[in-house]
N, C-alpha and C positions, 0 to 999 in steps of 0.2 A: 504493500498501500504506500503509495506515496503522499506526502503532506505538503501544503502550503502555507505558509505564515507569511502575514502581512504586517505590517508595522508602519501604521501613517504617522506623521510628526506635522505637528502644527503649531501657531501660535494664534491663543484665542482672543476673542473682541469684546475691549469693556462695556458693561452694561452699566448705565447708571441709576437706573431701577433697583429695588430690591428684587432678589431673584428666589426664584422659588423650585424646590424640587418635584418630582415627577410624582408624589404622592398629596402635594399642595399644601408643604408646612412651606416656611419661610427660608431662608437660611442669610445668615444675617451673624452677628457676634452671638457668641454663649450657644449657638447653634454646632449638632454634631456634623462632624462631615464623614468621608464614606471610610468602611473598614481597611484601615491596614493590612497588608497581607505580608504574614509571617514568613519566613523563607521556608517555613514545614510545609504552608500550604493551609493552615489555618486560618479562621477570620477572628480579628477584634475589633471592638468599636471604638475611637478616639475621639476625645470631646478636647476642644479648641477654642478658647478665645478672640483666632484670629483667624476662620473662617476665608477660604478662598473667595473674594466677590463676584464671581462672574459664576454661571452657570452654562454648562454648553450640552444641548439633549442631542444623542447620538442614537438615531433609526434605525435599527436594523431589519433590514425587507427579509424575505425569502424564508431559509432554513433557519432554524433556532440556535446562537452564538452556545456553545461551550464554555464559552471565559470572554470575560471582556474585563479589561482591567486599565487602571491609566494612572500615569503621575503628574504632581502640577511640577514643573521646571523640571530638575535632578532629583527631586525628593523620592520618599518610597511611594511603590507602588501600591493602587487600593484598588478595591473591589469597586467598579459602578452601581450604583445606586437603583435600581426599576428591575426586569425582568421580562422574558420575552423580548416585546419590538423596543422596546423605548429606554435610554438609560441618561442619566443627567450624571454632569462632571463639573466638579466642583474646583474650576481652577483660576489661577492670578493671570498669567500672561503666556507664554509657552508651556507647553504641557504635549504626553506623549500617551497614546491609546492604541490599546492589543487588544484585538479581540479575533479570537478564535472561532470556526465554523467549519464544517465536515459536510461536504454533500455525497451522494452515493457513487460519484466517480472518486471516491477516494481524495478527496483533495480536502487540505484544510486554511483556512488564510486570516491572517492578522490585518486589521484597517488603522489609520490614524487619517483625520483629513481637517478642514479648515473651517469657522465659523460659530456663529450661536446655534445652529442649527443643521448635523450635517447626518447624511446617510450613508449607510453600507449593505452592500445587498449579500447575502451569505447562499453560493447555488443551493436549487433545492435537487433535488432527485432528479434525476430523467424526466422532463416533462412527459406525459402519457402520447402517446401519436394516435392516428386511425390511418387507415389507408383512403388513400385517391386514384381514381382508376382515371383512365380518358384512352383518347385513339387516337395516337401520333402519326399525320400523315406524311412528314418527311423525316429522315436523319437527322436530328438536331439536339440541341442542349434545352433541358426543360427544368427552373426552377420556383419550388413553392417553399413560402414559408423556409425554414432550415432544410429543405430537402434539396436536394442537384444531383441531375442523373442525367447522362451523356447517351443519346441511344445512336447508334450506326445505320440504322436504318427505321421505314415504316412502320410500326409496332404497338401494340396494346401494353398500355404504362401501368404502375402498380407503385406509387409513393408514398410515403409516411410523414404526414404533417400533424402541427399541433391543433387542437380544437378554437375557434374564431375568425377572424375576415384576415381574410390574407392575400395576395396579389400572383396572378401568374406570369413568369416571363418565358418565355420560350423564344429560342433562334437558331438560326444557322448561319450559313455564311453569307448571306446574301439578306435575309428578314428580321425583321423581330415580329413578336406578339409579344402584347399586355394585355391581361384581363384583369380589371380591377372590381374591390370588393366581392369576393370568393366567400362566400361562408360554407366554413366547413363544421358541419354536425358530428356532434360522439357519435354518430354510426358512419360516418365516413362520407365520401362525395364523388358523385363523377362526373366529370370534367366535359365528357362528351368527346366531340373531333378537336383536333387542334394543329388547325390546316396553318402553318407558319407561316409557306409562302403567298396563301388564296387571300388570308386575314389579316397578315400582317403589311406592317409598312416595310421599306424598300433602305436598307442601311447605307448610311453616308459615309466618310472618311475624312479622319483628319490627322496632320500629323504637329504632334506636339514637341516643340523643341525644349530638352532638361537643361538649365544654366546652372552654372556655379558647381561644375565638376572638377573631382580629383582626376589625377592621370593615373592612366588605369579604369578610371570609374565604366562600367557599363550599366545606366541606369535601366528599369524597368518602369514603364506606365501601363496603370491600373484605372480602368474606368469603369463603371456603373449606375446603377440607377438606385436612387434611395425613394421609398411611397409614401403616403401620407397615414397608412397601416403600419409602418415600422420595420415593414420588411427592406433590405437591402441586396441586391445584384449585383453582382460582379459581368458586367458584359466580357469584359474581354481585358490578358495582359500582353503587352508588344513591347515588343523593342524597335517597331516602325511605326508605321500609324495605325490609328485606332479607331475603331468602328463607333458610329456615333448614332445614336437611336432617333428615327424621324419623329418629330412632332407630332405629329397623327395620333402615335398610341400611346405618347405619355399624359397625365392627367394634369389639373392648371397645379396641385399640391403637391406632385412629384420632383425631385429635381436630382441632378447628374453630380457624380461626384467624379475629381480626376485625383490619383494621387503616383507620385513616382518615388523609386525607390534605387539606393544606389548601395551597395557592399561591400568589405574586401574583410579581410583574415581580421581586423581589427575593430571595423567598426562597422555601422549600420546608420545611412540617414535617408528620411522619409519625409515629404512633405505634401499634405491633403489638404483640398480645396473642394469642402462641401458645396460651394456655389458655384458650380464649373459651367459656364456658359460657351459650349463649342463656337458659337458666332464670334467670341469678340476672343478668346481666350487661345493666342498660339504659344507658349512658352510657359514653363513652370520652373520656380530655383529650388536647390537643395539649399537646406541649413548648412552654416558655417560647420565643421567639424571643430572637436576641441581636446585637448591630451587624455590619454587614458590615466586616470589618478592611479593612485597606489591601493591594492585591496590586502586584507587581513582576516585571516578566519582563526580565528582561538578558541578554547572553553569557554573564554569569558565576554567575547566581546566579536562581533560580525562589523566590520568596519570598512571604509570608501575614507580615502584622504586626497586631496587635490590644491591645487595652484590658484587653480582659474576655471572659470565653469563660465555658461553662456546666461544670461539673465532670463532663467525659462520658470515657469506657471509652478513646477512640479519638477522633482528631481526625484527618481527611484534605482535603489542599490537592491540590487538580486541576487543572492545566492542558493546555487542550487546543486544538488549531488543524486545519486540514485534512489534516495529513499524521501526526501526532503527538499523544499522549495521557501524559502525565507526571503518576503520582499519587504522593503523601507521604505513608504515614501515620505518625501519632506515638503513643505509648501513654500511658498516663496517668502513667505514671511518669518517662517522657523530656520529655512537658510540665513537670513539675515541677521539674526540673533546669533545663530551657529555656522558662522563660516568656515569652511576649509575643509569639513569633514561629517561623513554621517555615519551612527553606530547604531546597530542593534545589541540589546541589553538580551541575549539569551537566558542568563539568570531570573528571570520575573518568575516569581512565585505559581504555581500552579499550574507552570507550564510542564504537559508531560513529554518524557524524553524523543517520543517517538517525533513530536512536532520540529525539533532540532537536527540542525546539521549534525550531522556526524563525521568528527575533524581526522577522523582516522581513513574516510575514504577521499579519492580523491570529488573536488569541487569545484563550479566555475562559475565566476563572479561577473555581472555586467552593470553600467551605472548608466540610465535613461534619462537624458533632457527632453521636458516637452512645454510647448508655448504654444499657445492660444490669441489667435489674432486677428479678428472677425470672423472669417469663414473660414481663414486656412490654418492649420494644424501643423508642427513641424516635430518632428521629434531626433535626435541624434542617442545611439546607444555605442558605446566604447565596451569592451571587452578583453 
């Protein structure tokens, strides 16, 4: 079983008003703070005359968290007040939150995020699916929700889809067919005839120039459509011209996206435009690289240190080996308070040994910087 551990590091927001716990009680002077977690994993309640002045609410969606703990600054770890889907964190300024959750794909995760109300999604067991059938009239690719299948001839198809309202995306080398707002019921759905060439529109082409390349870069361009139902389809990936959907098949709330990626043995750089307009956009610029930091993995800390980093919205340190994956995510505000390094404390009380990195096994480390500017997201990963 492979575990995933995510720790996100953030700076808290100042709240001028009196803060309230999730049970409705006030948090002020002479109020109890959350239970400090001794190293043996037991829980004791601490009293203080100087409780932290801010309350941040962490909303855990999806599966139930196995552990939610936090610390104010570099102080002791506390069990977060709350249960199920909502937890109150009493903090002063910068703080760290650890959330452990396990889905049925045998992943575990820790998270920390930024602000007064934060949301983290614990993966659930694999969402149940139903059969969706149809008759494909030409060889092509058919996508529906999370299902994607390539057929080399006209054939009856049988896909698996989650229940709900979804969109169909079917294409071959010359045409694209889209059907919107298909109701997928609990008993499955028959799509009927899927005639890509007869009912679809003709694909166009566009050449995208990828700029800011490094020596020996061979960027790949990805392109697709995101729909108002939340379905995201990939039309193609290419080293040359990309296929462009005809306007006639797109709904008014659909939007096209464009992504370029270049990688080598030590880094990967990606730029994504979620409002790509093929009539006006002919180029896309990769982000600047940065120097690989120094990684350290010991029994007491997982650390990355650096001299300079881009001015990113978030930095993620990931350390993985065959059985565990630890991810530490820091906000821009946290990095301003703690510049030059990022570290995860693997001795947080209550952690099970199976969630942590086995330092006796080979492991890999990476640092990822992500920045969102308008509709453009840039990501630089070094390893």
